[in-house]
C-alpha atoms as one frame of an Amber mdcrd trajectory, in Angstrom:
protein
 109.640 -46.410 -13.806 110.263 -42.874 -12.442 111.643 -42.479  -8.967 109.244
 -40.064  -7.115 110.527 -36.792  -5.800 110.279 -35.658  -2.159 106.952 -34.981
  -0.746 105.869 -31.505   0.216 106.149 -32.515   3.889 109.861 -32.694   3.573
 110.448 -29.526   1.487 112.839 -26.894   2.721 111.465 -23.849   4.287 111.958
 -20.502   2.680 113.451 -17.892   4.747 110.175 -16.147   5.127 108.611 -19.204
   6.768 111.572 -20.101   8.976 111.214 -18.551  12.487 114.501 -18.155  14.370
 114.553 -19.387  17.892 114.660 -16.722  20.506 117.569 -17.174  22.870 118.411
 -15.078  26.033 122.177 -15.491  26.509 123.543 -14.361  29.925 126.857 -13.958
  31.334 128.146 -13.794  35.050 131.362 -12.489  36.564 133.993 -15.165  35.768
 137.203 -14.963  33.806 135.480 -17.115  31.032 133.194 -14.120  30.333 136.051
 -12.716  28.155 134.642 -15.080  25.241 130.978 -13.966  25.701 130.967 -11.645
  22.785 132.161 -14.249  20.415 129.758 -16.803  21.788 126.941 -14.326  21.177
 128.050 -13.798  17.664 127.925 -17.500  17.039 124.468 -17.947  18.567 123.180
 -14.919  16.407 124.106 -16.746  13.239 121.242 -19.142  13.644 119.056 -17.609
  16.376 117.544 -14.149  17.480 119.677 -13.311  20.536 119.355 -10.874  23.429
 122.186 -10.686  25.949 122.088 -10.091  29.819 125.125  -9.683  31.906 125.620
  -9.141  35.578 127.586  -6.165  36.889 130.596  -8.385  37.699 130.520  -9.988
  34.084 130.967  -6.360  32.596 134.428  -6.262  34.025 135.350  -8.977  31.533
 133.125  -8.106  28.627 133.862  -5.442  25.804 130.325  -4.122  25.431 131.511
  -1.926  22.462 131.624  -5.215  20.430 127.864  -5.723  20.638 125.830  -4.613
  17.696 122.373  -3.340  18.808 119.255  -3.341  16.785 117.729  -0.419  18.437
 114.699  -2.542  19.393 113.258  -1.401  22.811 111.183  -3.995  24.640 107.771
  -2.624  25.582 107.303  -3.711  29.372 108.436  -1.340  32.035 109.495  -4.477
  34.057 112.321  -5.666  31.981 112.742  -9.106  33.554 109.007  -9.983  32.843
 109.386  -8.911  29.151 112.536 -10.745  28.637 110.798 -13.925  30.120 107.996
 -13.621  27.668 110.196 -13.100  24.772 112.887 -15.928  25.401 112.259 -19.471
  24.369 115.488 -20.621  25.823 117.866 -19.137  28.477 121.558 -20.005  28.332
 123.682 -18.961  31.229 127.532 -19.074  30.236 129.722 -18.653  32.069 127.851
 -19.204  35.384 129.648 -18.201  38.547 129.439 -19.967  41.810 128.076 -16.777
  43.275 125.247 -16.654  40.798 124.521 -20.198  41.183 124.089 -19.821  44.913
 121.773 -16.820  44.339 119.572 -18.874  41.990 119.399 -21.847  44.351 118.707
 -19.604  47.247 115.967 -17.627  45.451 118.018 -14.304  45.772 116.879 -11.648
  43.168 119.332  -8.819  43.346 119.951  -8.347  39.699 118.327  -8.749  36.279
 119.615 -12.343  35.675 118.433 -13.579  39.034 115.138 -11.873  38.614 114.622
 -13.618  35.494 114.660 -16.986  37.200 112.566 -16.014  40.210
């Protein structure tokens, strides 16, 4: 008696069939933002990643380490286009300042406008 092979329902997807999850990775102005480029690299190994950083976060992040695809999003209102594009938003690290802005509904930068 032969052992049946796996059914077609459980076959592995080819790379052409697999769609990468779209993750919007955001950083705020804390010392922990130093590791943001490395975190973005790890996420990009298994997902399609776009990054957003507050002005305060840019004091800690080496932006030269980012590779860009040259893709330009089509909407003139960037926060709306990013909201349409992303399936998941990950804010890491999240400063107390940005957390308070989000809780209070203040929209004074791209990241807080994404959440409005």
